[in-house]
C-alpha positions as CSV (number, residue, x, y, z in Angstrom):
1,M,136.1,90.9,-139.4
2,L,134.2,93.9,-138.6
3,Q,131.2,92.3,-139.6
4,S,131.3,89.4,-137.5
5,I,132.1,92.0,-135.0
6,I,129.2,94.1,-135.5
7,F,126.8,91.2,-135.7
8,L,128.2,89.7,-132.1
9,L,127.3,93.0,-130.8
10,L,123.6,92.8,-131.9
11,L,123.4,89.2,-130.9
12,V,124.5,90.0,-127.3
13,A,122.3,93.3,-127.4
14,A,119.4,91.4,-128.7
15,F,119.6,88.1,-126.3
16,G,120.5,90.7,-123.4
17,F,117.4,92.7,-123.9
18,F,115.2,89.9,-124.4
19,A,116.1,88.3,-121.1
20,W,115.5,91.5,-119.4
21,Q,112.0,91.5,-120.7
22,V,111.6,88.0,-119.7
23,R,113.2,88.6,-116.3
24,K,110.5,91.1,-115.5
25,V,107.3,89.3,-117.2
26,R,108.5,86.4,-114.6
27,A,108.5,89.0,-111.7
28,N,105.4,89.7,-112.4
29,I,103.9,86.6,-112.7
30,L,105.6,85.7,-109.1
31,V,103.7,88.7,-107.5
32,G,100.9,85.7,-107.5
33,R,99.8,83.1,-104.6
34,D,102.1,80.4,-104.5
35,R,101.0,77.0,-105.7
36,D,102.5,73.7,-105.4
37,M,102.3,72.2,-109.1
38,S,105.5,69.4,-108.4
39,G,104.7,65.7,-109.4
40,N,103.1,63.7,-112.2
41,T,105.9,64.1,-114.6
42,A,104.7,61.5,-116.8
43,E,101.3,62.8,-117.0
44,R,102.5,66.8,-117.3
45,F,105.1,65.8,-120.6
46,K,102.6,64.0,-122.3
47,K,100.1,67.1,-122.0
48,T,102.9,69.3,-123.4
49,L,103.9,67.2,-125.7
50,L,100.0,66.8,-127.1
51,V,98.7,70.0,-126.6
52,A,101.6,72.6,-127.0
53,F,103.8,70.4,-129.5
54,G,101.2,68.9,-131.1
55,Q,98.7,71.6,-131.2
56,Q,95.9,69.0,-130.3
57,K,93.2,71.2,-129.3
58,M,93.7,73.4,-132.3
59,F,92.2,71.0,-134.6
60,K,88.6,71.1,-133.4
61,R,88.8,73.4,-135.9
62,L,90.2,72.3,-139.0
63,T,90.5,76.0,-141.1
64,P,92.2,77.8,-138.9
65,A,94.4,74.7,-137.6
66,L,95.8,73.7,-141.0
67,L,96.5,77.8,-141.7
68,H,98.4,77.5,-137.8
69,L,99.9,74.4,-138.9
70,I,101.7,75.7,-142.0
71,V,103.2,78.7,-139.5
72,Y,104.1,76.8,-136.8
73,V,106.1,74.1,-139.0
74,G,107.7,77.0,-141.0
75,F,109.0,78.7,-137.7
76,L,110.5,75.7,-136.2
77,V,112.3,74.5,-139.3
78,I,113.0,78.0,-140.7
79,N,115.0,78.5,-137.3
80,V,117.5,75.9,-138.3
81,E,118.6,78.1,-141.1
82,V,118.6,80.9,-138.5
83,I,121.0,78.9,-136.8
84,E,123.1,78.7,-139.7
85,I,123.5,82.2,-140.5
86,V,124.1,83.1,-136.8
87,V,127.4,80.5,-136.9
88,D,128.1,82.4,-140.3
89,G,127.5,85.8,-138.6
90,L,130.2,85.0,-135.9
91,F,132.9,83.1,-138.1
92,G,132.7,84.8,-141.0
93,T,131.4,81.7,-143.0
94,H,129.1,80.8,-145.9
95,R,126.5,78.3,-145.6
96,F,127.9,77.1,-142.7
97,L,125.7,73.5,-142.8
98,S,126.4,72.7,-146.0
99,F,128.5,70.2,-145.1
100,L,125.0,68.4,-144.7
101,G,125.0,67.2,-148.5
102,P,122.1,65.8,-149.5
103,V,120.1,66.5,-145.9
104,Y,121.0,70.2,-146.3
105,D,119.8,70.1,-150.4
106,A,116.1,68.6,-148.4
107,L,116.1,71.3,-145.7
108,M,116.9,73.9,-147.7
109,A,114.0,72.9,-150.2
110,T,111.9,72.5,-147.1
111,N,112.2,75.9,-145.8
112,E,111.4,76.9,-149.1
113,I,108.1,75.6,-149.7
114,L,107.4,76.4,-146.1
115,G,108.2,79.9,-146.4
116,A,106.2,80.5,-149.5
117,L,103.0,78.4,-147.9
118,V,103.7,80.5,-145.2
119,L,103.2,84.0,-146.7
120,L,99.7,82.0,-148.2
121,A,98.8,81.5,-145.0
122,V,99.5,84.9,-143.5
123,A,97.1,86.4,-146.1
124,A,94.9,83.9,-145.3
125,F,95.0,85.3,-141.4
126,W,94.9,88.7,-142.3
127,W,91.8,88.5,-144.4
128,R,90.0,86.5,-141.6
129,R,90.8,89.5,-139.5
130,N,90.7,92.4,-141.5
131,S,87.8,91.6,-144.4
132,A,84.5,93.1,-144.8
133,S,82.8,90.1,-142.5
134,P,86.0,89.4,-140.4
135,V,85.3,85.8,-138.4
136,R,82.9,87.0,-135.2
137,R,85.9,85.7,-132.5
138,F,88.0,88.3,-134.0
139,T,85.5,91.3,-133.1
140,G,84.9,92.4,-129.8
141,P,85.6,95.6,-127.8
142,E,88.3,93.8,-126.1
143,L,90.4,93.5,-129.8
144,R,90.0,97.0,-130.4
145,A,93.2,99.4,-131.0
146,W,96.3,97.6,-129.8
147,P,95.0,94.2,-129.8
148,K,94.2,94.4,-133.3
149,L,97.1,96.3,-134.7
150,D,99.1,94.0,-132.6
151,A,98.2,90.8,-134.4
152,N,98.2,92.6,-138.0
153,I,101.9,93.7,-136.7
154,I,103.2,90.2,-136.6
155,L,101.6,89.3,-139.9
156,Y,103.4,92.2,-141.7
157,V,106.7,91.1,-139.5
158,E,106.5,87.5,-141.1
159,V,105.9,88.8,-144.8
160,V,109.3,91.1,-144.1
161,L,111.0,88.1,-143.2
162,M,110.3,85.9,-145.8
163,A,110.4,88.4,-148.3
164,A,114.1,88.9,-147.1
165,L,114.5,85.3,-147.0
166,F,113.7,84.8,-150.4
167,T,115.7,87.6,-151.4
168,M,118.6,86.3,-149.7
169,N,118.7,83.3,-151.4
170,T,117.5,84.5,-154.5
171,A,120.3,86.9,-155.1
172,D,122.9,84.3,-153.4
173,L,121.4,81.6,-156.1
174,K,121.5,84.0,-159.3
175,L,125.4,85.2,-158.4
176,H,126.1,81.4,-158.6
177,Q,124.9,81.1,-161.6
178,L,126.7,84.0,-163.0
179,R,129.9,82.7,-161.7
180,G,129.1,79.2,-163.3
181,E,129.0,77.9,-159.2
182,D,126.8,75.4,-157.6
183,L,125.3,76.9,-154.5
184,P,124.9,74.3,-151.6
185,G,121.2,73.1,-151.5
186,T,118.4,73.0,-153.3
187,F,116.0,76.3,-154.0
188,P,112.4,75.4,-155.6
189,I,111.0,78.9,-154.9
190,S,114.1,81.1,-155.2
191,S,114.9,79.4,-159.1
192,L,111.8,80.4,-160.1
193,L,112.5,84.1,-159.2
194,T,116.0,84.7,-160.7
195,G,114.6,86.2,-163.8
196,L,113.6,89.0,-161.7
197,F,117.0,90.1,-160.7
198,S,119.8,92.0,-161.9
199,D,122.5,90.1,-163.7
200,N,125.3,92.4,-162.1
201,A,127.2,90.8,-159.7
202,S,127.6,93.8,-157.7
203,T,124.1,94.5,-157.3
204,L,123.4,90.6,-156.2
205,H,125.9,90.7,-153.7
206,L,124.6,93.5,-152.3
207,L,120.9,92.2,-152.6
208,E,122.1,88.8,-150.8
209,R,123.8,91.0,-148.3
210,V,120.4,93.1,-147.4
211,G,118.5,90.1,-147.4
212,W,121.0,88.4,-144.7
213,W,120.8,91.3,-142.5
214,A,117.1,92.1,-143.0
215,H,116.3,88.7,-142.0
216,I,118.2,88.3,-139.1
217,I,117.8,91.9,-137.4
218,G,114.1,91.4,-138.3
219,I,114.1,88.3,-136.4
220,F,116.0,89.7,-133.3
221,L,113.2,92.6,-133.3
222,F,110.8,90.3,-133.4
223,L,112.5,88.6,-130.6
224,N,112.4,91.7,-128.4
225,Y,108.7,92.2,-129.7
226,L,107.1,89.3,-128.4
227,P,107.3,90.2,-124.7
228,S,104.8,92.5,-125.3
229,S,103.0,91.1,-127.5
230,K,100.1,88.5,-127.4
231,H,102.8,86.4,-129.8
232,F,105.0,85.9,-126.5
233,H,102.6,82.6,-126.6
234,I,105.1,81.0,-128.7
235,I,107.5,80.9,-126.1
236,I,105.1,80.6,-122.8
237,T,102.6,78.5,-124.0
238,F,104.9,75.3,-123.1
239,P,105.7,76.2,-119.6
240,N,101.8,77.1,-119.4
241,V,100.7,73.6,-120.6
242,W,103.3,71.6,-118.3
243,F,101.9,73.5,-115.3
244,S,98.0,72.7,-116.5
245,R,96.0,71.7,-113.5
246,L,95.4,67.9,-113.8
247,V,92.5,67.5,-111.6
248,P,88.9,67.6,-113.4
249,Q,87.9,70.5,-114.9
250,G,84.8,71.0,-113.0
251,Q,86.4,70.8,-109.4
252,F,86.4,73.9,-107.8
253,S,89.5,74.5,-105.7
254,N,88.7,74.7,-101.6
255,V,89.9,77.9,-98.9
256,D,91.9,75.7,-96.7
257,S,91.4,77.7,-93.5
258,I,87.8,77.2,-94.1
259,T,87.7,73.4,-94.9
260,H,89.3,73.1,-91.5
261,E,86.7,75.1,-89.7
262,V,84.2,72.7,-91.2
263,K,85.8,69.7,-90.4
264,A,86.1,71.0,-86.7
265,M,82.6,71.7,-86.1
266,M,81.3,68.1,-88.3
267,D,84.5,66.3,-86.2
268,P,84.9,67.2,-82.7
269,S,88.7,64.9,-82.5
270,Y,89.6,66.9,-85.8
271,V,93.1,68.9,-84.8
272,V,93.0,71.9,-87.1
273,P,96.8,72.5,-88.1
274,P,98.8,75.5,-86.9
275,A,98.4,78.7,-89.1
276,P,101.6,79.4,-91.4
277,T,104.3,81.0,-89.9
278,A,107.1,83.6,-91.0
279,P,110.6,82.5,-91.5
280,D,111.4,84.3,-88.0
281,G,108.5,82.3,-86.6
282,S,105.9,85.6,-86.5
283,A,102.1,85.1,-87.3
284,L,101.2,85.7,-90.8
285,A,99.0,88.4,-91.6
286,P,95.6,86.8,-92.4
287,T,95.0,86.3,-96.1
288,S,91.9,87.1,-98.0
289,F,89.4,85.1,-99.4
290,G,89.0,85.0,-103.2
291,A,90.9,87.3,-105.0
292,K,90.4,91.2,-105.8
293,D,93.9,92.2,-107.5
294,V,96.5,90.3,-109.5
295,E,98.7,89.6,-106.4
296,D,95.6,87.2,-105.0
297,L,95.3,85.1,-108.0
298,P,97.5,81.9,-107.9
299,W,100.3,82.8,-110.1
300,T,99.6,79.8,-112.2
301,S,96.8,81.8,-113.3
302,L,98.7,85.1,-114.0
303,M,100.8,82.7,-116.6
304,N,97.6,82.0,-118.3
305,A,97.5,85.5,-118.7
306,Y,100.6,85.7,-120.3
307,S,100.3,82.9,-122.5
308,C,96.9,84.4,-124.1
309,T,96.9,84.1,-127.9
310,E,93.7,86.3,-128.0
311,C,92.2,83.6,-130.4
312,G,89.1,84.1,-129.1
313,R,87.9,80.3,-129.2
314,C,87.0,80.3,-125.1
315,T,84.0,83.7,-126.1
316,S,83.0,82.1,-129.1
317,V,82.1,79.1,-126.9
318,C,80.7,80.7,-124.0
319,P,76.7,80.6,-123.1
320,A,76.9,83.6,-121.6
321,N,78.5,85.6,-123.9
322,L,76.4,84.1,-127.2
323,T,73.4,84.8,-125.2
324,G,74.1,88.7,-125.1
325,K,76.0,88.6,-121.7
326,L,78.7,90.9,-120.9
327,L,81.1,88.2,-119.9
328,S,84.0,87.5,-122.6
329,P,86.3,85.1,-121.1
330,R,89.0,86.3,-123.2
331,K,88.7,89.9,-122.2
332,I,88.9,88.6,-118.2
333,I,92.6,86.6,-119.3
334,M,93.7,90.2,-121.2
335,D,92.5,92.3,-118.3
336,T,94.3,90.4,-116.0
337,R,97.7,90.8,-118.3
338,D,97.2,94.3,-118.5
339,R,96.3,95.2,-114.5
340,M,99.8,93.0,-114.2
341,E,101.6,95.5,-116.1
342,E,99.7,98.7,-115.1
343,K,100.7,98.0,-111.4
344,Y,104.1,96.2,-111.5
345,E,106.3,96.2,-115.0
346,S,105.4,96.4,-118.3
347,P,108.6,94.5,-120.1
348,L,109.4,97.7,-122.9
349,I,109.2,99.9,-119.9
350,F,112.5,100.8,-118.1
351,R,112.5,101.4,-114.1
352,P,115.9,102.0,-112.5
353,N,116.6,100.0,-109.0
354,V,113.8,97.6,-109.2
355,Y,116.0,94.3,-109.5
356,G,118.9,95.4,-107.5
357,A,120.3,92.5,-104.7
358,E,118.1,94.0,-102.2
359,A,115.5,95.2,-104.8
360,K,111.3,93.8,-104.0
361,H,109.1,93.7,-107.2
362,E,106.9,97.0,-106.0
363,P,103.9,98.4,-107.5
364,I,105.5,101.5,-109.9
365,T,102.7,103.9,-108.5
366,D,99.8,103.8,-105.4
367,L,97.2,102.1,-107.1
368,A,95.1,101.3,-103.8
369,N,91.8,102.4,-105.3
370,A,92.4,100.4,-108.7
371,T,92.2,96.9,-108.6
372,L,91.6,94.1,-111.0
373,L,88.1,93.5,-109.7
374,R,85.7,96.0,-110.4
375,G,88.6,98.5,-112.1
376,K,89.0,96.1,-115.0
377,V,86.4,93.2,-114.4
378,T,83.0,94.3,-113.3
379,P,80.4,92.2,-110.7
380,E,78.2,91.7,-113.7
381,E,80.8,89.8,-116.1
382,L,81.4,87.2,-113.1
383,W,78.2,86.3,-112.6
384,A,77.0,86.1,-115.9
385,C,79.2,82.7,-116.1
386,T,77.8,79.2,-115.6
387,T,80.7,77.5,-114.5
388,C,79.9,75.1,-117.4
389,N,84.1,74.9,-118.7
390,A,83.4,75.7,-121.9
391,C,86.0,77.9,-122.2
392,V,88.3,76.1,-120.5
393,E,88.0,72.6,-122.7
394,S,88.1,75.1,-125.8
395,C,91.4,76.9,-125.3
396,P,94.2,75.8,-127.3
397,V,96.8,76.2,-124.7
398,N,95.3,74.9,-121.4
399,I,94.5,78.3,-120.1
400,N,91.8,78.3,-117.1
401,P,89.9,81.3,-117.4
402,L,86.8,80.0,-114.9
403,E,89.6,79.8,-112.1
404,S,89.8,83.3,-112.2
405,I,86.3,84.2,-112.4
406,I,85.5,82.1,-109.8
407,E,88.2,83.8,-107.0
408,M,86.7,87.0,-107.6
409,R,83.5,85.9,-107.4
410,R,84.7,84.2,-104.2
411,F,85.9,87.5,-102.8
412,L,82.6,89.5,-103.0
413,V,80.5,86.9,-101.3
414,L,83.3,86.1,-98.6
415,E,84.6,89.3,-98.0
416,E,82.1,91.8,-99.3
417,S,79.0,89.8,-99.0
418,A,78.0,91.1,-102.6
419,A,76.3,88.6,-104.0
420,P,73.7,89.3,-106.2
421,N,70.0,88.9,-104.0
422,S,68.5,85.5,-105.8
423,L,71.8,84.1,-104.4
424,N,71.8,85.8,-100.8
425,V,68.3,84.6,-100.4
426,M,69.7,80.5,-101.4
427,F,72.6,81.3,-98.5
428,S,69.6,82.5,-95.9
429,N,67.6,79.4,-96.8
430,I,70.3,76.9,-96.5
431,E,71.5,78.5,-92.9
432,N,67.9,78.8,-91.8
433,N,66.2,75.5,-93.5
434,G,69.4,73.6,-94.4
435,A,68.0,73.7,-98.0
436,P,68.0,76.1,-100.6
437,W,64.1,76.4,-100.8
438,A,62.3,78.9,-98.4
439,F,60.7,75.6,-96.2
440,S,61.0,75.1,-92.9
441,P,62.8,71.3,-92.6
442,S,59.6,69.8,-90.7
443,D,57.9,70.7,-94.0
444,R,59.8,69.1,-96.5
445,F,58.0,65.6,-97.2
446,N,54.4,67.6,-97.4
447,W,54.5,66.9,-101.0
448,A,54.6,63.3,-100.2
449,D,51.4,63.5,-98.0
450,D,49.5,65.7,-100.8
451,L,50.8,62.9,-103.3
452,F,49.1,60.5,-101.2
453,A,45.8,62.5,-100.5
454,V,45.6,62.6,-104.2
455,E,46.4,58.9,-105.2
456,K,43.9,58.1,-102.4
457,T,41.0,60.0,-103.9
458,A,41.5,58.7,-107.2
459,A,41.7,54.7,-105.8
460,T,38.5,55.8,-104.7
461,V,36.9,57.5,-107.2
């Protein structure tokens, strides 16, 4: 009874603290500009099934895809045993799901095989990141310090969780063997490890309990570590893929106010719709063009930032980055997430009186002079982008770094007139000559006259 009470308190505390952190992440995401992503349910369901559940885009690179698949499937299947542990912890039962009979045997055997494969995959992941010659996309200035440590922490946690699982199963199996009893389930890996354990029943019982508690407490700690880690993607990837942009990848978004003005100039009969108003009928303050800080980006871009796995596939295919330019699409996304948590809330930091009934999600400090643009992302990075969409195509969880880049470039051009000189020359030519080139419209066909003269001379000769 005491163990059940302790377990219940831990369970409530773990999920309560997790919900508290997720609420802050959600509030951070919702500071972004509103965007209607309703509709297209069938297409969104298909995309979520293929990309999020089916890991479709991972398989463009076979080796990491297979390693990730092992960990992914292992995570899903082993969580069935977690459900059993939770039931056993609450009600004081032991191997609650054993009533499934042969299905339970198959489930336990699958768990053990996947657990062993997960350990092998984790070792491979660790080597790919930490060997003397790591994979190039796991290097870069944005992956130093905490991001590098964060990736390794999860690998170590997975080893501890699997070790606790095998300790629990092996000790339980040998204890039943000493008693001449059959343990429900089939344990192909643990059966090979029984020789390493003591023949003392009390010691085996203690090891089984230590493994049981270590495994479930480790999962509770892992759950509450996720919102502060890149590994939060194992949860938020699914809504992120669901709310993917369904327009063609090369299609840029338009600014409605500018679109209305252009249509009015081109068509005198066009009626400009009235400006939006506040609920009380008062006029709203005009919004800026483009994005200077995180709240200027659409909320879907902020969700992208929390979905980033920091895998670097976007940066590894970026032609600007590959040719030595400063741009790294991964850094843009990581900077966006860091800026959100710098300006508003970091999941693990307690800030009282933020979520009361009348509270608003306000910046923690006055950061008027610190913004995403120039504060973290430089114009040089933004103008290096060729808008080729390679980063968008390569992302395994449908993040769109290009949208954030375009919005910040839009702010530079429309709000600050801070485009590079070559673009300013082009803008002037379009304004004065109706074309990007520095030629008068009346001279536009001079080349044809020159060509005709050359051809006439050649024909004469």
